[in-house]
Each structure stands twice: as C-alpha cells, then as structure tokens.
N, C-alpha and C positions, 0 to 999 in steps of 0.2 A: 779480424779485428774483434777484441772482446766485446760482450754484448754489455752494451748501454755506451758504447765508445763512439760509435757510428755515429756518422753527422744525421740529426735529424732535422726534415724541413721546418724551416720557423712556422709557426701558428699564425694565422691571418688575424688582424687586428687593425681596427683604425685610429686613427690618430685620436680622435676622441675616448675612445674606448682605452687605448694605452694611457693617456694622460689622467684619467679618473682611477685607475687600476693602480699605478705605478704610484701616484698622492697617497691615495688610500693606504696601500700596503705599508709605507712607512709611518702610518700613525699606528696610534693605541686604542682607538675607538671601537674596535673590533674584538671579538674572540680570536685566540691564537690558531685555530685551525682555518678560519677564513683568510687570516693576513698568508698563512701559508699556501694556502690554493690560489689566492691572488699573485704571489710573488712565482709561483710556478709558471703561470701562465705569461706574466711580464716577462720572464727571463728565457722563455722559450718561444716569445712571439719574433716576428721579422724586427719589429721597431725595438725590440729588446736586446738583440744581439744573436736570435736564433743558437742558444746554448745547446749543447746535446743533453740528451736524458741524463748520462752520468756526470756531467759539469753541473748541472741544476741539483740534482740529488745530494753532490757534495758541498755544494754553496749552502744549500737548506738545512742540511743535515736529516735528510729523508729517505726513504728508502726508492729504488728503482720502481719498485712498481706502485709507490704512490704517485711518482710522477708521471709515468705511463698512464695510470687510470685518469687522472684530471687531465692530460693532454686530449686523451679521446673523447673525454667529456666535452672538453671546448669544442673541439671539432666538430662533435654530433649534434653540438646546439648553437651553432655560430651562426645560423642562417634565421635562427628565431631571434638571437641576440642583435642581428643587424636590424631586423623588423621592429623590435623594441628602440633601438636606436632612432629610427626614423617615426616613431611615434613621441620619441621624447623631444624631438626638434619641434613639436607642436605645442608643445608645453610652454604657458607664460613665465612661470617661474618654476625654479628647483627642478632644471631640467637634467642638470647631474646627478641630483639625487635619484628622480627618477630611473635614471639609465643605471645607477649602481645597483639599486635594489633589484633590479632585473638580472643583473649579474651574479649576485648573491643568492639569488633563487636558482639560477641555474647551478652554482658553485654549492649547494647545501647538500647535506648527506641524504640519500633517500630512504624513505622510512623503512624501518626494520618491525620484521613480523612477530619476533619474540614467540615466547612460551605462549598458545594458545590458554585464555582465561578458563579454568575449572568452575570458576564462582561466578554466576550470571549477575547482572545488573537487580533482575529480580529477588535472587536469592540474598544479597547484599540489603536490599531495603527491607527484607524479613528479619535478617539480623537486626538491624536497626531498629526497628518496630518493637522488637525483642527486646532490648536495651532502656526502651521508653515504659517498660513495665515493672511492676514489683516484683522480685524474687518471690514472694510468699504468692503470687498468682499461679506459680506454676509448681507449687508442692516444696518448694526450699525455704529452710527454717532460717532465712536470713534476712537483712532490712536492706544490705547494698550488694550491687551487682559486682563481681571482678571479672575479667575477661577471660579468665580460665572457665569460671562458671557459665558465663554467655556461650563459650565453645561448647561446654558439654550439653549444656539444654540445645542448642541449636542442632548439635548431630542427635540427640535423643528424640527431638521432634521430626526429625527428617527432612530439616531445611536444607542441611549439606548432608553430605556422607562422610567428611571430615574436614576439620579446620583448625588452625593452631590458635593460641590464644593471641600471639603478635599479629596473625591475620587478622584477627576479630579487632584489634587496639587499632591498626592501618585503616580499616574499613571507618571505627567509627570517629577517628582522626580525622579524615576527611570529611565527617558531617559535623565538627566541632562537637561531639558528645563525649562527655566523662563520666559514666554511669558511676565510676569507681569514689566519685569527690563529693563532697557535700559542704555548703556554705549554710551559717546561720541566716536566718531570716525573720523579722519581725511585721507581720502585716499590720498598718496602721490600723486603730478600732475608731473610724470616725463613723459618728452617728449623724450628721449633717453635712453632706459632701458641699453644698454651697457655701454654708459658714468655713468650712476648711479652706475652701480655695479662696474666698474672698481673706482670710488671715495671713494665709501665705502669701498673696499679693502685697499686702500692706507691709510686710514685714520685708518683702525683697524691694520694694519701692524705698523704704526708708533706708535700707543698704545703699541701694543705689544711689539715690541724693547726698548720702552722706560721704561715698567713694569719689562721687564728682564734683563734691564741693560747692553744692548746690543749695545748700542749707547751711550757711556759715554761722548764724546766731544758735543754731540747734547742736548739740552734742547728742552721738548716739553712742552708746556704752554696751557693750555686750559682754554679761555678768554671768558667771557660772561656778560650783565648786568641782575640786577633783578631790575625791576621797580616797583612802587607803594606799596612801604613798608610804611605801616601807622603804627603812634604812636598811639595805642588806648590805653588809660583810664579808666579802668573797675569803674563802680560808686560803688562797694564791689569786695572783693577778693573773689578766689574760696570757693565753698561750701565745706566743710570738707566731704571727700570720707570716707565709713565704708565698711565692711565687707559685699560683694554681691551687692555692689552702685559703680557707676563709678564718676568720679571726673564732677563736677558740676561746670559750668562755666557763670559769672552773664553776660547776654545779652544786658544789657545797657552799652552803652561807651560815652565818649567825644573824640571826633578827635584832636589830636594835633598835626597834621600836615603829610605831606607825604613826602618822601626822595626815593634816590635810590641807586644803590649798582653795583659796577665793580668791577670784581675781577679775579684774574688769581690763577689758580693752576698747581704746578708742578705735571705733571702727575706719574715721576718716583719715588716720593715718598708721593705724595697726598695732600701735606701741600700747603695752600696759601702763595704764594709767595708776592703777593702784591694786595691791595685794596682800593680804595675809595668809601666812603658814599657822595652821592652828589644828590640833587634834579634836577640836569641835565644832558642830556648823549649826548651834542653836538658832532660835530665830532672832535672839538676842545679838548673837555674832553676825549673823548676816545684816541685822538691822544696825549695828555700830559701823559695818564694813560700809554700806549705803552713806551713812552720815559722813564717815571720812571721805569718801569719793565724790560725792556731790559737793563738798565745800571745796576741796581740791581744783573740780571741774569749773565752780562759779568762782573762782579765784579770777578768772579771764574774764574781764569787762566785755569781752565781745558775746560771751555766752549767756544766751538768754532763758533757754531752755533745755534740758535734759530730756532722753528719751531711753529707759534701761530695758534692753532686751536680754529676757530670761526665762528660764521653761518653768514649768506649773509646780514644782516642788513645794510641798506644804508650809516651809519656812519662808518662800518667797513671797506668800498671800497672807501672813502672821498677822494678827492684832496689833502686835508691837509696829508692824509696819506702817498700818492703816493708820496708827493714831500718830506715828511720826511725820505722813505725810500732810495730815492735818496741821499739827504743829509747825512745821517747815513750811509749807505753801499759805499759810495764815488761814485757813478756811474756816467759817462762821457759819452759823445758821444752820447746821446738818444735824441729824439725830444719829449717832453711833450705835446706839441701842446694847445689846449683850450679846456676849457671844454664844452662839448655840440656841438663842432664844427668836431676838428679832433685830432690826436695823440693819444698818450695813457689815457690822459683826458679826450676822447671823450663822452664815457657813461661807463656805471657802468660795462659792461663785457670786456672792453678793460682794465680798471683799473683792475678788477679782477685778468686779464691774468697777468699783470705785476705784482701784489703783491704775486702771487704764482709761480713766476721765481724759479727754484731749484738754481740757481746762489748766489741768494741772501744770506748774512750772516744773515739777518732776514726774513724768508719767510712765507708767511701765508697761509694756508690751511682751505677753507671754506665748511662745511657740505652742504649736499643736502638740497633743500627746504623742510619743513615740518620733518626734521630730528636730531631736537636736540637731541634726544637721544643718538645721537655719540658722543657730547660733554661732559666728564667725568666731567667738573665741574658740568651739573645739577644734579649730584648725589649728589654733596655737598651743592647745592641749596634746595634741597629736604629735606636734614637732618637740616638745617638752618631754614626750613619752621615750620617741625615736632618738632624740641626739643628746639626752642625759639619762635618763631615769634607767632605760632598758640596760645598758651596759656598764653604767654606775659602779661603784663601789665604796660604799658611805658607812662608815666605822660606828655613828651615832647619829640622833636627829640633829642634833646642833651642825655638824658637817654637812649634813642633808640641806638643811635652811641655808647654808653658807652658798653651797652650790648650786641650789636654785635661784639664790639672789644674784650670783655674778653671771648666770646663766641670762637671767632677764635685762640685767645692764646691757650686758653683752648685744642681747637680741634688740632692745631699744633703739641702740646706738649704731648697731651694722646691718640688721636683718629689717627690722621693720618696715611695711610698706602696706599701702592699703590694698586691701583684698580685692581680687579681680574676679567680682563677682558676675556671672553672667547667665544665670536662672533667673526667670522674669515671672515663675509662676505656671500653675496649670493650666491648661487650656478648658474651657468653661465647656466645650462640645464633646469631650473625652472623658469618660469615666476613669477613676482611678484604677481599677483593675486592668482594663488594657494598658493603661500607661505603665504599670508594673511587670505585665509581663513581655511588652515590645522592650522595657528597658527605659528608664526616664532620662 
C-alpha cells in the first residue's frame, strides 16, 4: 500500500475538545495556518472520522509531511491538553476560550533561531546616540545627517565593523528617529509666563463658552487677514490622475496679480460673518471692516456685546480704531492724548489696554505673540488654502474673488459648524519649555 494511504489510528480527543476545534475551524477569526492545523486534528480524530494521512492531505490541500507533523504534535501534547481541560472546567466564565487558548499554544510554531545578530543592542544604542548629535561634532561639513553618513561615521569610530545605510535606517526607525528630516519651529518669546498662561486661559474660556452656547447675548468673532493671495493662471490644466497615480499640477503659470482677505467668523456657529477682498490692509481698511461687521452683528437684537479676537498686528491697535471705539460705544470723560506723546494714544501698549477694557460694548482680546493657533479663523484659512487656492487656476483677480465668494457661500451653507475646541490652557505647575519638549 502506498505511503500515506495506510489506515492511521484516530487521534484521541474529547467531545469538548472536538466541539470547540470543529466550531473554530469553520470560522474566519484566526489566521489561516491555525485553521488548517485545527482541521487536520479534527479530520484525523476519532470523532472526526479518523481520516488517513493521504485523505486529510487531499481534503485540505496540504502536504503529507504537514499532516504527519501536526498529528505527532497532538499526540505528544495530548496529556497536557487534557490537564488544561480539567483546569478549564474550574473556570466560572469563558471556559471554552481558556481551553481554546491552550490548544492554540500547542499548535503554534516553535521559535526559530534565525541568523545570529552581528550587531549587539549596545552597538545599536551607540548608533542611536550618534544620530542625536550634530555632524559638525564629528568633523563633517554637514548640518544634517544622512543614513549613509551615519553608517560611515559608525564604522570610522569603531562602533561596528560594517553596517549598511538601510540597517542604520531600520535601527533608527524602531526608535522613531528621523535625523534627515527637519521641521520649522518658532519658540514663543514670552517675558511673563504667568501673564501668558492667564491670557491663553481667558481665550480658551471665551471659545468654550461661545461654542457651548453659554453666552447667548455675547458674540465672539475671530478676525484676521490673509495676505499675498495670488491669482495664478496655469499654462495647462491638471494632468488626469489614474489608479496608483497622484494628481499632477502644471508648474508653469502666469501671475495675474495679488490681493488680500480680511475675514470674521462667528465662533459659535463657525460661519464667515463678514469679509473683504482687497489688496490693501491699512488701519483705515481694518477700521471700516470692523464697523461693517459690528453693524451686521448688532442687527440681531439678542446681541448685547461683541468680543473680537485678533492678533497683535499694529493695525489692530491703531489710533483710528481707538477713536472708533470711543465714538461707537459713546465713551465720554476720557483723555485720548496724542499719539507718541501721552494719554491712551501714547503707544501700542496703552491702546491695547484701552481696547481690551471689558466694560466696552465692543471689546477686543489680543492673542499672545506667535500664538495665531489660538485664533479659530486660522482653521478656516487652512481650509481655504487647501480646498481652493492650492490647486486653483485663476486667470485674473476678478475670477479669484468670484471663486472665493462662491467658496464662502458653499462653506456657510453646507460645511460650517462650531469648532471642536479641546485645549483648556497650560498647566500652571509646568513650565512652557517642558510642555514643548514633551509635546503640547
């Protein structure tokens, strides 16, 4: 009789073991190799029909050696499985899961030795430490590491006898180090940490109350400018994209002019309340825009007060704006003084302090320097840039204006929603430097 055709004794198996293995082998919850091994045991068992090695091999599409191997493993470990079954009976819950886990441990692959590592863990740590230094410290006229340079220096310093740049890349990848990459970073110039923390907390509280609807009589407006918006006309339209290919944009273009954008968003609903598309952004432009915006918002009788969130640009704290606030809020009995000499108009700091007065019907709150991320309208500017401007084709400034206007109409109608604001401010017990290093 041919090898593999001779009758093979049925493998010993209990009814509980058979039920669990037969049920699991028909499911798709395990990797395929485990399902194959379970089926081999089920078909070869007494309760499964005691199929021969050849029949089991044919039914499952595996080699005779595979069937023979797992039959031997089951027979060798059957007493252990029976002991595990007795222990599983004592479990109050998940008895089947406990027994199945033990069976899968028996049917798992034995650990493979593989090629001995020729670079030790200590050597890997030295390579990682090398990557955190600067190339200049090792006599190289470079400012940025490459994997090849790291490999060359590691060999030259005797850290390893030989190593490829790919191996260096794999070592650093496991440590999540990318010395060849660099991001821009601006460290905030903060003179008074406590004042900075309180201002950030104030802005976060205003945004949270506005988005939660806690201040129905107060409108929080986020205002800022976006400058240098170019009307670029591409020589050709985008190349058609296809499967596995990204969209390709024509690199040559004709400049059709440059304009700017001043916008205000209602933080409570996320809509663009008012905007002006203009090539200039003087203090008069800004003051006129604030006048238009406040008139529009106060048209709603429920609004009693407006808070305008803006950055510390000079035009946002101008003499014109101070005089407008005095007239608009009917403020009397104050000495404005003269710009550059005395009174409220003396300097930028005095004007800022006046504009932030909480008793005004229109109050301004200014974000700290280098903290534009605290101004919600910056989120909208990012969407405008990525969804319209980056891949746009504008033959003239007028066409650019029309497309921005259409985008705003679409955004307000279908996309706008209150910002999902989670940041509550900095912990007063932690220094900014530590927060930045650990990731804010």
